[in-house]
CHARMM internal coordinates of N, CA and C (Angstrom, degrees):
IC EDIT
DIST 1 N 1 CA 1.4553
DIST 1 CA 1 C 1.5343
ANGL 1 N 1 CA 1 C 110.62
DIST 1 C 2 N 1.3232
ANGL 1 CA 1 C 2 N 115.68
DIHE 1 N 1 CA 1 C 2 N -39.05
DIST 2 N 2 CA 1.4646
ANGL 1 C 2 N 2 CA 119.23
DIHE 1 CA 1 C 2 N 2 CA -179.86
DIST 2 CA 2 C 1.5283
ANGL 2 N 2 CA 2 C 110.33
DIHE 1 C 2 N 2 CA 2 C -64.37
DIST 2 C 3 N 1.3307
ANGL 2 CA 2 C 3 N 116.33
DIHE 2 N 2 CA 2 C 3 N -41.56
DIST 3 N 3 CA 1.4704
ANGL 2 C 3 N 3 CA 119.63
DIHE 2 CA 2 C 3 N 3 CA -179.75
DIST 3 CA 3 C 1.5216
ANGL 3 N 3 CA 3 C 111.06
DIHE 2 C 3 N 3 CA 3 C -67.31
DIST 3 C 4 N 1.3327
ANGL 3 CA 3 C 4 N 116.52
DIHE 3 N 3 CA 3 C 4 N -38.61
DIST 4 N 4 CA 1.4663
ANGL 3 C 4 N 4 CA 119.99
DIHE 3 CA 3 C 4 N 4 CA 178.18
DIST 4 CA 4 C 1.5240
ANGL 4 N 4 CA 4 C 110.45
DIHE 3 C 4 N 4 CA 4 C -62.30
DIST 4 C 5 N 1.3303
ANGL 4 CA 4 C 5 N 115.91
DIHE 4 N 4 CA 4 C 5 N -45.20
DIST 5 N 5 CA 1.4635
ANGL 4 C 5 N 5 CA 120.48
DIHE 4 CA 4 C 5 N 5 CA 179.78
DIST 5 CA 5 C 1.5232
ANGL 5 N 5 CA 5 C 110.27
DIHE 4 C 5 N 5 CA 5 C -64.05
DIST 5 C 6 N 1.3244
ANGL 5 CA 5 C 6 N 115.79
DIHE 5 N 5 CA 5 C 6 N -41.84
DIST 6 N 6 CA 1.4662
ANGL 5 C 6 N 6 CA 120.10
DIHE 5 CA 5 C 6 N 6 CA 179.87
DIST 6 CA 6 C 1.5309
ANGL 6 N 6 CA 6 C 110.89
DIHE 5 C 6 N 6 CA 6 C -63.36
DIST 6 C 7 N 1.3257
ANGL 6 CA 6 C 7 N 117.15
DIHE 6 N 6 CA 6 C 7 N -41.39
DIST 7 N 7 CA 1.4656
ANGL 6 C 7 N 7 CA 121.12
DIHE 6 CA 6 C 7 N 7 CA 178.29
DIST 7 CA 7 C 1.5258
ANGL 7 N 7 CA 7 C 110.71
DIHE 6 C 7 N 7 CA 7 C -65.14
DIST 7 C 8 N 1.3216
ANGL 7 CA 7 C 8 N 116.30
DIHE 7 N 7 CA 7 C 8 N -41.79
DIST 8 N 8 CA 1.4688
ANGL 7 C 8 N 8 CA 120.34
DIHE 7 CA 7 C 8 N 8 CA 179.31
DIST 8 CA 8 C 1.5227
ANGL 8 N 8 CA 8 C 110.51
DIHE 7 C 8 N 8 CA 8 C -63.48
DIST 8 C 9 N 1.3227
ANGL 8 CA 8 C 9 N 116.52
DIHE 8 N 8 CA 8 C 9 N -41.22
DIST 9 N 9 CA 1.4638
ANGL 8 C 9 N 9 CA 120.60
DIHE 8 CA 8 C 9 N 9 CA 178.19
DIST 9 CA 9 C 1.5296
ANGL 9 N 9 CA 9 C 109.46
DIHE 8 C 9 N 9 CA 9 C -61.19
DIST 9 C 10 N 1.3145
ANGL 9 CA 9 C 10 N 116.82
DIHE 9 N 9 CA 9 C 10 N -42.58
DIST 10 N 10 CA 1.4598
ANGL 9 C 10 N 10 CA 120.82
DIHE 9 CA 9 C 10 N 10 CA 178.56
DIST 10 CA 10 C 1.5222
ANGL 10 N 10 CA 10 C 112.25
DIHE 9 C 10 N 10 CA 10 C -60.45
DIST 10 C 11 N 1.3345
ANGL 10 CA 10 C 11 N 116.26
DIHE 10 N 10 CA 10 C 11 N -43.26
DIST 11 N 11 CA 1.4687
ANGL 10 C 11 N 11 CA 120.06
DIHE 10 CA 10 C 11 N 11 CA 178.69
DIST 11 CA 11 C 1.5271
ANGL 11 N 11 CA 11 C 110.92
DIHE 10 C 11 N 11 CA 11 C -65.06
DIST 11 C 12 N 1.3245
ANGL 11 CA 11 C 12 N 116.27
DIHE 11 N 11 CA 11 C 12 N -42.52
DIST 12 N 12 CA 1.4628
ANGL 11 C 12 N 12 CA 120.08
DIHE 11 CA 11 C 12 N 12 CA 179.85
DIST 12 CA 12 C 1.5244
ANGL 12 N 12 CA 12 C 111.30
DIHE 11 C 12 N 12 CA 12 C -65.19
DIST 12 C 13 N 1.3240
ANGL 12 CA 12 C 13 N 116.57
DIHE 12 N 12 CA 12 C 13 N -41.45
DIST 13 N 13 CA 1.4691
ANGL 12 C 13 N 13 CA 120.43
DIHE 12 CA 12 C 13 N 13 CA 178.31
DIST 13 CA 13 C 1.5265
ANGL 13 N 13 CA 13 C 110.68
DIHE 12 C 13 N 13 CA 13 C -63.03
DIST 13 C 14 N 1.3320
ANGL 13 CA 13 C 14 N 117.27
DIHE 13 N 13 CA 13 C 14 N -39.01
DIST 14 N 14 CA 1.4676
ANGL 13 C 14 N 14 CA 120.73
DIHE 13 CA 13 C 14 N 14 CA 178.25
DIST 14 CA 14 C 1.5248
ANGL 14 N 14 CA 14 C 110.53
DIHE 13 C 14 N 14 CA 14 C -64.73
DIST 14 C 15 N 1.3288
ANGL 14 CA 14 C 15 N 116.45
DIHE 14 N 14 CA 14 C 15 N -43.56
DIST 15 N 15 CA 1.4626
ANGL 14 C 15 N 15 CA 119.89
DIHE 14 CA 14 C 15 N 15 CA 177.74
DIST 15 CA 15 C 1.5253
ANGL 15 N 15 CA 15 C 110.45
DIHE 14 C 15 N 15 CA 15 C -62.65
DIST 15 C 16 N 1.3268
ANGL 15 CA 15 C 16 N 116.08
DIHE 15 N 15 CA 15 C 16 N -40.60
DIST 16 N 16 CA 1.4644
ANGL 15 C 16 N 16 CA 120.90
DIHE 15 CA 15 C 16 N 16 CA 179.07
DIST 16 CA 16 C 1.5280
ANGL 16 N 16 CA 16 C 110.56
DIHE 15 C 16 N 16 CA 16 C -61.40
DIST 16 C 17 N 1.3336
ANGL 16 CA 16 C 17 N 116.92
DIHE 16 N 16 CA 16 C 17 N -44.88
DIST 17 N 17 CA 1.4693
ANGL 16 C 17 N 17 CA 120.44
DIHE 16 CA 16 C 17 N 17 CA 179.19
DIST 17 CA 17 C 1.5296
ANGL 17 N 17 CA 17 C 111.09
DIHE 16 C 17 N 17 CA 17 C -60.95
DIST 17 C 18 N 1.3289
ANGL 17 CA 17 C 18 N 116.77
DIHE 17 N 17 CA 17 C 18 N -41.24
DIST 18 N 18 CA 1.4664
ANGL 17 C 18 N 18 CA 121.03
DIHE 17 CA 17 C 18 N 18 CA 179.03
DIST 18 CA 18 C 1.5219
ANGL 18 N 18 CA 18 C 110.83
DIHE 17 C 18 N 18 CA 18 C -61.73
DIST 18 C 19 N 1.3180
ANGL 18 CA 18 C 19 N 116.42
DIHE 18 N 18 CA 18 C 19 N -46.78
DIST 19 N 19 CA 1.4642
ANGL 18 C 19 N 19 CA 120.51
DIHE 18 CA 18 C 19 N 19 CA -179.11
DIST 19 CA 19 C 1.5247
ANGL 19 N 19 CA 19 C 111.50
DIHE 18 C 19 N 19 CA 19 C -67.22
DIST 19 C 20 N 1.3188
ANGL 19 CA 19 C 20 N 116.67
DIHE 19 N 19 CA 19 C 20 N -39.78
DIST 20 N 20 CA 1.4650
ANGL 19 C 20 N 20 CA 120.40
DIHE 19 CA 19 C 20 N 20 CA 178.89
DIST 20 CA 20 C 1.5287
ANGL 20 N 20 CA 20 C 110.55
DIHE 19 C 20 N 20 CA 20 C -64.75
DIST 20 C 21 N 1.3286
ANGL 20 CA 20 C 21 N 116.96
DIHE 20 N 20 CA 20 C 21 N -36.45
DIST 21 N 21 CA 1.4639
ANGL 20 C 21 N 21 CA 120.50
DIHE 20 CA 20 C 21 N 21 CA 177.94
DIST 21 CA 21 C 1.5266
ANGL 21 N 21 CA 21 C 110.52
DIHE 20 C 21 N 21 CA 21 C -64.11
DIST 21 C 22 N 1.3335
ANGL 21 CA 21 C 22 N 116.57
DIHE 21 N 21 CA 21 C 22 N -39.11
DIST 22 N 22 CA 1.4679
ANGL 21 C 22 N 22 CA 119.34
DIHE 21 CA 21 C 22 N 22 CA 176.39
DIST 22 CA 22 C 1.5182
ANGL 22 N 22 CA 22 C 110.46
DIHE 21 C 22 N 22 CA 22 C -60.51
DIST 22 C 23 N 1.3322
ANGL 22 CA 22 C 23 N 115.86
DIHE 22 N 22 CA 22 C 23 N -46.72
DIST 23 N 23 CA 1.4600
ANGL 22 C 23 N 23 CA 119.95
DIHE 22 CA 22 C 23 N 23 CA -177.96
DIST 23 CA 23 C 1.5262
ANGL 23 N 23 CA 23 C 112.11
DIHE 22 C 23 N 23 CA 23 C -67.33
DIST 23 C 24 N 1.3218
ANGL 23 CA 23 C 24 N 117.20
DIHE 23 N 23 CA 23 C 24 N -26.58
DIST 24 N 24 CA 1.4644
ANGL 23 C 24 N 24 CA 121.24
DIHE 23 CA 23 C 24 N 24 CA -179.84
DIST 24 CA 24 C 1.5291
ANGL 24 N 24 CA 24 C 112.05
DIHE 23 C 24 N 24 CA 24 C -77.89
DIST 24 C 25 N 1.3267
ANGL 24 CA 24 C 25 N 116.79
DIHE 24 N 24 CA 24 C 25 N -15.80
DIST 25 N 25 CA 1.4619
ANGL 24 C 25 N 25 CA 121.80
DIHE 24 CA 24 C 25 N 25 CA -179.92
DIST 25 CA 25 C 1.5246
ANGL 25 N 25 CA 25 C 109.08
DIHE 24 C 25 N 25 CA 25 C -81.58
DIST 25 C 26 N 1.3296
ANGL 25 CA 25 C 26 N 116.47
DIHE 25 N 25 CA 25 C 26 N 111.69
DIST 26 N 26 CA 1.4682
ANGL 25 C 26 N 26 CA 120.57
DIHE 25 CA 25 C 26 N 26 CA -177.70
DIST 26 CA 26 C 1.5259
ANGL 26 N 26 CA 26 C 111.67
DIHE 25 C 26 N 26 CA 26 C -58.98
DIST 26 C 27 N 1.3074
ANGL 26 CA 26 C 27 N 117.44
DIHE 26 N 26 CA 26 C 27 N -35.01
DIST 27 N 27 CA 1.4530
ANGL 26 C 27 N 27 CA 121.07
DIHE 26 CA 26 C 27 N 27 CA 179.36
DIST 27 CA 27 C 1.5175
ANGL 27 N 27 CA 27 C 113.36
DIHE 26 C 27 N 27 CA 27 C -66.80
DIST 27 C 28 N 1.3133
ANGL 27 CA 27 C 28 N 116.32
DIHE 27 N 27 CA 27 C 28 N -24.21
DIST 28 N 28 CA 1.4673
ANGL 27 C 28 N 28 CA 120.70
DIHE 27 CA 27 C 28 N 28 CA 179.97
DIST 28 CA 28 C 1.5228
ANGL 28 N 28 CA 28 C 110.98
DIHE 27 C 28 N 28 CA 28 C -58.32
DIST 28 C 29 N 1.3206
ANGL 28 CA 28 C 29 N 116.10
DIHE 28 N 28 CA 28 C 29 N -41.15
DIST 29 N 29 CA 1.4683
ANGL 28 C 29 N 29 CA 119.94
DIHE 28 CA 28 C 29 N 29 CA -177.43
DIST 29 CA 29 C 1.5273
ANGL 29 N 29 CA 29 C 111.71
DIHE 28 C 29 N 29 CA 29 C -66.83
DIST 29 C 30 N 1.3231
ANGL 29 CA 29 C 30 N 116.83
DIHE 29 N 29 CA 29 C 30 N -29.04
DIST 30 N 30 CA 1.4625
ANGL 29 C 30 N 30 CA 120.56
DIHE 29 CA 29 C 30 N 30 CA 177.88
DIST 30 CA 30 C 1.5284
ANGL 30 N 30 CA 30 C 111.10
DIHE 29 C 30 N 30 CA 30 C -74.69
DIST 30 C 31 N 1.3371
ANGL 30 CA 30 C 31 N 116.01
DIHE 30 N 30 CA 30 C 31 N -31.54
DIST 31 N 31 CA 1.4669
ANGL 30 C 31 N 31 CA 120.77
DIHE 30 CA 30 C 31 N 31 CA -176.90
DIST 31 CA 31 C 1.5234
ANGL 31 N 31 CA 31 C 113.29
DIHE 30 C 31 N 31 CA 31 C -91.22
DIST 31 C 32 N 1.3121
ANGL 31 CA 31 C 32 N 117.24
DIHE 31 N 31 CA 31 C 32 N -31.95
DIST 32 N 32 CA 1.4656
ANGL 31 C 32 N 32 CA 121.31
DIHE 31 CA 31 C 32 N 32 CA -170.36
DIST 32 CA 32 C 1.5200
ANGL 32 N 32 CA 32 C 112.23
DIHE 31 C 32 N 32 CA 32 C -81.11
DIST 32 C 33 N 1.3037
ANGL 32 CA 32 C 33 N 113.87
DIHE 32 N 32 CA 32 C 33 N 150.13
DIST 33 N 33 CA 1.4601
ANGL 32 C 33 N 33 CA 120.33
DIHE 32 CA 32 C 33 N 33 CA 172.67
DIST 33 CA 33 C 1.5246
ANGL 33 N 33 CA 33 C 107.51
DIHE 32 C 33 N 33 CA 33 C -80.42
DIST 33 C 34 N 1.3201
ANGL 33 CA 33 C 34 N 118.11
DIHE 33 N 33 CA 33 C 34 N 150.86
DIST 34 N 34 CA 1.4656
ANGL 33 C 34 N 34 CA 120.43
DIHE 33 CA 33 C 34 N 34 CA 178.85
DIST 34 CA 34 C 1.5304
ANGL 34 N 34 CA 34 C 112.67
DIHE 33 C 34 N 34 CA 34 C -55.04
DIST 34 C 35 N 1.3362
ANGL 34 CA 34 C 35 N 116.64
DIHE 34 N 34 CA 34 C 35 N -34.11
DIST 35 N 35 CA 1.4674
ANGL 34 C 35 N 35 CA 119.80
DIHE 34 CA 34 C 35 N 35 CA 179.62
DIST 35 CA 35 C 1.5258
ANGL 35 N 35 CA 35 C 111.39
DIHE 34 C 35 N 35 CA 35 C -64.75
DIST 35 C 36 N 1.3329
ANGL 35 CA 35 C 36 N 116.42
DIHE 35 N 35 CA 35 C 36 N -35.47
DIST 36 N 36 CA 1.4618
ANGL 35 C 36 N 36 CA 120.11
DIHE 35 CA 35 C 36 N 36 CA 179.38
DIST 36 CA 36 C 1.5248
ANGL 36 N 36 CA 36 C 110.67
DIHE 35 C 36 N 36 CA 36 C -68.49
DIST 36 C 37 N 1.3108
ANGL 36 CA 36 C 37 N 116.52
DIHE 36 N 36 CA 36 C 37 N -42.48
DIST 37 N 37 CA 1.4684
ANGL 36 C 37 N 37 CA 120.67
DIHE 36 CA 36 C 37 N 37 CA 177.92
DIST 37 CA 37 C 1.5219
ANGL 37 N 37 CA 37 C 109.59
DIHE 36 C 37 N 37 CA 37 C -62.29
DIST 37 C 38 N 1.3093
ANGL 37 CA 37 C 38 N 116.20
DIHE 37 N 37 CA 37 C 38 N -44.34
DIST 38 N 38 CA 1.4604
ANGL 37 C 38 N 38 CA 121.12
DIHE 37 CA 37 C 38 N 38 CA 178.81
DIST 38 CA 38 C 1.5279
ANGL 38 N 38 CA 38 C 111.01
DIHE 37 C 38 N 38 CA 38 C -62.30
DIST 38 C 39 N 1.3293
ANGL 38 CA 38 C 39 N 116.85
DIHE 38 N 38 CA 38 C 39 N -42.97
DIST 39 N 39 CA 1.4643
ANGL 38 C 39 N 39 CA 120.93
DIHE 38 CA 38 C 39 N 39 CA -179.81
DIST 39 CA 39 C 1.5267
ANGL 39 N 39 CA 39 C 111.03
DIHE 38 C 39 N 39 CA 39 C -62.28
DIST 39 C 40 N 1.3227
ANGL 39 CA 39 C 40 N 116.95
DIHE 39 N 39 CA 39 C 40 N -39.01
DIST 40 N 40 CA 1.4641
ANGL 39 C 40 N 40 CA 120.23
DIHE 39 CA 39 C 40 N 40 CA 178.52
DIST 40 CA 40 C 1.5242
ANGL 40 N 40 CA 40 C 110.08
DIHE 39 C 40 N 40 CA 40 C -64.86
DIST 40 C 41 N 1.3181
ANGL 40 CA 40 C 41 N 117.02
DIHE 40 N 40 CA 40 C 41 N -44.37
DIST 41 N 41 CA 1.4649
ANGL 40 C 41 N 41 CA 119.75
DIHE 40 CA 40 C 41 N 41 CA 179.46
DIST 41 CA 41 C 1.5245
ANGL 41 N 41 CA 41 C 111.64
DIHE 40 C 41 N 41 CA 41 C -64.08
DIST 41 C 42 N 1.3170
ANGL 41 CA 41 C 42 N 116.88
DIHE 41 N 41 CA 41 C 42 N -38.25
DIST 42 N 42 CA 1.4652
ANGL 41 C 42 N 42 CA 120.57
DIHE 41 CA 41 C 42 N 42 CA 177.28
DIST 42 CA 42 C 1.5237
ANGL 42 N 42 CA 42 C 109.95
DIHE 41 C 42 N 42 CA 42 C -65.00
DIST 42 C 43 N 1.3305
ANGL 42 CA 42 C 43 N 116.88
DIHE 42 N 42 CA 42 C 43 N -43.15
DIST 43 N 43 CA 1.4667
ANGL 42 C 43 N 43 CA 120.59
DIHE 42 CA 42 C 43 N 43 CA 179.22
DIST 43 CA 43 C 1.5213
ANGL 43 N 43 CA 43 C 110.88
DIHE 42 C 43 N 43 CA 43 C -64.80
DIST 43 C 44 N 1.3257
ANGL 43 CA 43 C 44 N 117.81
DIHE 43 N 43 CA 43 C 44 N -39.10
DIST 44 N 44 CA 1.4667
ANGL 43 C 44 N 44 CA 120.02
DIHE 43 CA 43 C 44 N 44 CA 177.74
DIST 44 CA 44 C 1.5263
ANGL 44 N 44 CA 44 C 111.09
DIHE 43 C 44 N 44 CA 44 C -61.42
DIST 44 C 45 N 1.3178
ANGL 44 CA 44 C 45 N 117.00
DIHE 44 N 44 CA 44 C 45 N -39.93
DIST 45 N 45 CA 1.4644
ANGL 44 C 45 N 45 CA 120.42
DIHE 44 CA 44 C 45 N 45 CA 177.27
DIST 45 CA 45 C 1.5238
ANGL 45 N 45 CA 45 C 110.31
DIHE 44 C 45 N 45 CA 45 C -64.81
DIST 45 C 46 N 1.3283
ANGL 45 CA 45 C 46 N 116.73
DIHE 45 N 45 CA 45 C 46 N -40.99
DIST 46 N 46 CA 1.4635
ANGL 45 C 46 N 46 CA 120.53
DIHE 45 CA 45 C 46 N 46 CA 178.73
DIST 46 CA 46 C 1.5261
ANGL 46 N 46 CA 46 C 110.66
DIHE 45 C 46 N 46 CA 46 C -65.18
DIST 46 C 47 N 1.3244
ANGL 46 CA 46 C 47 N 116.65
DIHE 46 N 46 CA 46 C 47 N -41.38
DIST 47 N 47 CA 1.4633
ANGL 46 C 47 N 47 CA 120.86
DIHE 46 CA 46 C 47 N 47 CA 178.61
DIST 47 CA 47 C 1.5221
ANGL 47 N 47 CA 47 C 110.18
DIHE 46 C 47 N 47 CA 47 C -59.73
DIST 47 C 48 N 1.3199
ANGL 47 CA 47 C 48 N 117.25
DIHE 47 N 47 CA 47 C 48 N -42.84
DIST 48 N 48 CA 1.4654
ANGL 47 C 48 N 48 CA 120.71
DIHE 47 CA 47 C 48 N 48 CA 179.47
DIST 48 CA 48 C 1.5241
ANGL 48 N 48 CA 48 C 110.12
DIHE 47 C 48 N 48 CA 48 C -58.44
DIST 48 C 49 N 1.3196
ANGL 48 CA 48 C 49 N 116.80
DIHE 48 N 48 CA 48 C 49 N -43.44
DIST 49 N 49 CA 1.4614
ANGL 48 C 49 N 49 CA 120.49
DIHE 48 CA 48 C 49 N 49 CA 178.22
DIST 49 CA 49 C 1.5150
ANGL 49 N 49 CA 49 C 112.26
DIHE 48 C 49 N 49 CA 49 C -66.00
DIST 49 C 50 N 1.3271
ANGL 49 CA 49 C 50 N 116.89
DIHE 49 N 49 CA 49 C 50 N -41.06
DIST 50 N 50 CA 1.4613
ANGL 49 C 50 N 50 CA 121.06
DIHE 49 CA 49 C 50 N 50 CA 179.36
DIST 50 CA 50 C 1.5237
ANGL 50 N 50 CA 50 C 111.02
DIHE 49 C 50 N 50 CA 50 C -65.28
DIST 50 C 51 N 1.3225
ANGL 50 CA 50 C 51 N 116.75
DIHE 50 N 50 CA 50 C 51 N -40.42
DIST 51 N 51 CA 1.4661
ANGL 50 C 51 N 51 CA 120.13
DIHE 50 CA 50 C 51 N 51 CA 178.10
DIST 51 CA 51 C 1.5248
ANGL 51 N 51 CA 51 C 109.90
DIHE 50 C 51 N 51 CA 51 C -62.32
DIST 51 C 52 N 1.3135
ANGL 51 CA 51 C 52 N 116.63
DIHE 51 N 51 CA 51 C 52 N -42.07
DIST 52 N 52 CA 1.4642
ANGL 51 C 52 N 52 CA 120.51
DIHE 51 CA 51 C 52 N 52 CA 179.11
DIST 52 CA 52 C 1.5289
ANGL 52 N 52 CA 52 C 110.87
DIHE 51 C 52 N 52 CA 52 C -59.59
DIST 52 C 53 N 1.3188
ANGL 52 CA 52 C 53 N 117.04
DIHE 52 N 52 CA 52 C 53 N -44.52
DIST 53 N 53 CA 1.4671
ANGL 52 C 53 N 53 CA 121.60
DIHE 52 CA 52 C 53 N 53 CA 179.55
DIST 53 CA 53 C 1.5269
ANGL 53 N 53 CA 53 C 110.38
DIHE 52 C 53 N 53 CA 53 C -64.47
DIST 53 C 54 N 1.3305
ANGL 53 CA 53 C 54 N 116.92
DIHE 53 N 53 CA 53 C 54 N -44.92
DIST 54 N 54 CA 1.4705
ANGL 53 C 54 N 54 CA 120.80
DIHE 53 CA 53 C 54 N 54 CA -179.12
DIST 54 CA 54 C 1.5235
ANGL 54 N 54 CA 54 C 111.47
DIHE 53 C 54 N 54 CA 54 C -66.59
DIST 54 C 55 N 1.3425
ANGL 54 CA 54 C 55 N 117.48
DIHE 54 N 54 CA 54 C 55 N -36.78
DIST 55 N 55 CA 1.4643
ANGL 54 C 55 N 55 CA 119.96
DIHE 54 CA 54 C 55 N 55 CA 177.45
DIST 55 CA 55 C 1.5215
ANGL 55 N 55 CA 55 C 110.51
DIHE 54 C 55 N 55 CA 55 C -65.17
DIST 55 C 56 N 1.3217
ANGL 55 CA 55 C 56 N 117.18
DIHE 55 N 55 CA 55 C 56 N -39.45
DIST 56 N 56 CA 1.4631
ANGL 55 C 56 N 56 CA 120.63
DIHE 55 CA 55 C 56 N 56 CA 177.49
DIST 56 CA 56 C 1.5246
ANGL 56 N 56 CA 56 C 110.08
DIHE 55 C 56 N 56 CA 56 C -63.66
DIST 56 C 57 N 1.3317
ANGL 56 CA 56 C 57 N 117.11
DIHE 56 N 56 CA 56 C 57 N -42.13
DIST 57 N 57 CA 1.4631
ANGL 56 C 57 N 57 CA 121.11
DIHE 56 CA 56 C 57 N 57 CA 178.27
DIST 57 CA 57 C 1.5228
ANGL 57 N 57 CA 57 C 110.53
DIHE 56 C 57 N 57 CA 57 C -64.07
DIST 57 C 58 N 1.3292
ANGL 57 CA 57 C 58 N 116.12
DIHE 57 N 57 CA 57 C 58 N -40.20
DIST 58 N 58 CA 1.4578
ANGL 57 C 58 N 58 CA 120.62
DIHE 57 CA 57 C 58 N 58 CA 179.25
DIST 58 CA 58 C 1.5295
ANGL 58 N 58 CA 58 C 110.68
DIHE 57 C 58 N 58 CA 58 C -63.52
DIST 58 C 59 N 1.3303
ANGL 58 CA 58 C 59 N 116.38
DIHE 58 N 58 CA 58 C 59 N -46.01
DIST 59 N 59 CA 1.4659
ANGL 58 C 59 N 59 CA 120.24
DIHE 58 CA 58 C 59 N 59 CA 179.35
DIST 59 CA 59 C 1.5223
ANGL 59 N 59 CA 59 C 111.22
DIHE 58 C 59 N 59 CA 59 C -61.70
DIST 59 C 60 N 1.3243
ANGL 59 CA 59 C 60 N 116.14
DIHE 59 N 59 CA 59 C 60 N -40.78
DIST 60 N 60 CA 1.4645
ANGL 59 C 60 N 60 CA 120.80
DIHE 59 CA 59 C 60 N 60 CA 178.93
DIST 60 CA 60 C 1.5296
ANGL 60 N 60 CA 60 C 110.85
DIHE 59 C 60 N 60 CA 60 C -64.18
DIST 60 C 61 N 1.3203
ANGL 60 CA 60 C 61 N 116.70
DIHE 60 N 60 CA 60 C 61 N -43.41
DIST 61 N 61 CA 1.4605
ANGL 60 C 61 N 61 CA 120.88
DIHE 60 CA 60 C 61 N 61 CA 179.49
DIST 61 CA 61 C 1.5253
ANGL 61 N 61 CA 61 C 110.94
DIHE 60 C 61 N 61 CA 61 C -65.83
DIST 61 C 62 N 1.3139
ANGL 61 CA 61 C 62 N 117.17
DIHE 61 N 61 CA 61 C 62 N -41.27
DIST 62 N 62 CA 1.4656
ANGL 61 C 62 N 62 CA 120.79
DIHE 61 CA 61 C 62 N 62 CA 177.83
DIST 62 CA 62 C 1.5271
ANGL 62 N 62 CA 62 C 111.03
DIHE 61 C 62 N 62 CA 62 C -63.20
DIST 62 C 63 N 1.3242
ANGL 62 CA 62 C 63 N 116.63
DIHE 62 N 62 CA 62 C 63 N -41.45
DIST 63 N 63 CA 1.4633
ANGL 62 C 63 N 63 CA 120.53
DIHE 62 CA 62 C 63 N 63 CA 178.56
DIST 63 CA 63 C 1.5203
ANGL 63 N 63 CA 63 C 110.55
DIHE 62 C 63 N 63 CA 63 C -63.49
DIST 63 C 64 N 1.3236
ANGL 63 CA 63 C 64 N 117.15
DIHE 63 N 63 CA 63 C 64 N -40.03
DIST 64 N 64 CA 1.4643
ANGL 63 C 64 N 64 CA 120.98
DIHE 63 CA 63 C 64 N 64 CA 178.39
DIST 64 CA 64 C 1.5239
ANGL 64 N 64 CA 64 C 110.68
DIHE 63 C 64 N 64 CA 64 C -64.79
DIST 64 C 65 N 1.3244
ANGL 64 CA 64 C 65 N 117.35
DIHE 64 N 64 CA 64 C 65 N -40.20
DIST 65 N 65 CA 1.4644
ANGL 64 C 65 N 65 CA 120.86
DIHE 64 CA 64 C 65 N 65 CA 177.75
DIST 65 CA 65 C 1.5244
ANGL 65 N 65 CA 65 C 111.32
DIHE 64 C 65 N 65 CA 65 C -64.03
DIST 65 C 66 N 1.3243
ANGL 65 CA 65 C 66 N 116.07
DIHE 65 N 65 CA 65 C 66 N -43.22
DIST 66 N 66 CA 1.4652
ANGL 65 C 66 N 66 CA 120.06
DIHE 65 CA 65 C 66 N 66 CA 178.99
DIST 66 CA 66 C 1.5211
ANGL 66 N 66 CA 66 C 111.12
DIHE 65 C 66 N 66 CA 66 C -64.44
DIST 66 C 67 N 1.3293
ANGL 66 CA 66 C 67 N 116.73
DIHE 66 N 66 CA 66 C 67 N -40.74
DIST 67 N 67 CA 1.4638
ANGL 66 C 67 N 67 CA 120.66
DIHE 66 CA 66 C 67 N 67 CA 179.35
DIST 67 CA 67 C 1.5243
ANGL 67 N 67 CA 67 C 110.53
DIHE 66 C 67 N 67 CA 67 C -64.86
DIST 67 C 68 N 1.3210
ANGL 67 CA 67 C 68 N 117.07
DIHE 67 N 67 CA 67 C 68 N -39.25
DIST 68 N 68 CA 1.4594
ANGL 67 C 68 N 68 CA 121.05
DIHE 67 CA 67 C 68 N 68 CA 179.78
DIST 68 CA 68 C 1.5272
ANGL 68 N 68 CA 68 C 111.25
DIHE 67 C 68 N 68 CA 68 C -69.48
DIST 68 C 69 N 1.3199
ANGL 68 CA 68 C 69 N 116.14
DIHE 68 N 68 CA 68 C 69 N -34.14
DIST 69 N 69 CA 1.4615
ANGL 68 C 69 N 69 CA 120.71
DIHE 68 CA 68 C 69 N 69 CA -178.62
DIST 69 CA 69 C 1.5236
ANGL 69 N 69 CA 69 C 112.35
DIHE 68 C 69 N 69 CA 69 C -81.42
DIST 69 C 70 N 1.3306
ANGL 69 CA 69 C 70 N 115.14
DIHE 69 N 69 CA 69 C 70 N -25.93
DIST 70 N 70 CA 1.4508
ANGL 69 C 70 N 70 CA 118.97
DIHE 69 CA 69 C 70 N 70 CA -171.43
DIST 70 CA 70 C 1.4608
ANGL 70 N 70 CA 70 C 114.67
DIHE 69 C 70 N 70 CA 70 C -93.63
END
COOR INIT
IC SEED 1 N 1 CA 1 C
IC BUILD
């Protein structure tokens, strides 16, 4: 479970970096439709929530592993 959560966090972080790079490109705003910019911002907010959930799952799984080992 810890590895699954860690992998999911990695995928979400990669997606976040990709979206942030788009938003950092000044030319993007000239080319993009307002709906696309809005969709990216909505997805970034969702990613933040998903990362929070996955981090909690990861911490819980790590604690369970430590308890089982200890």
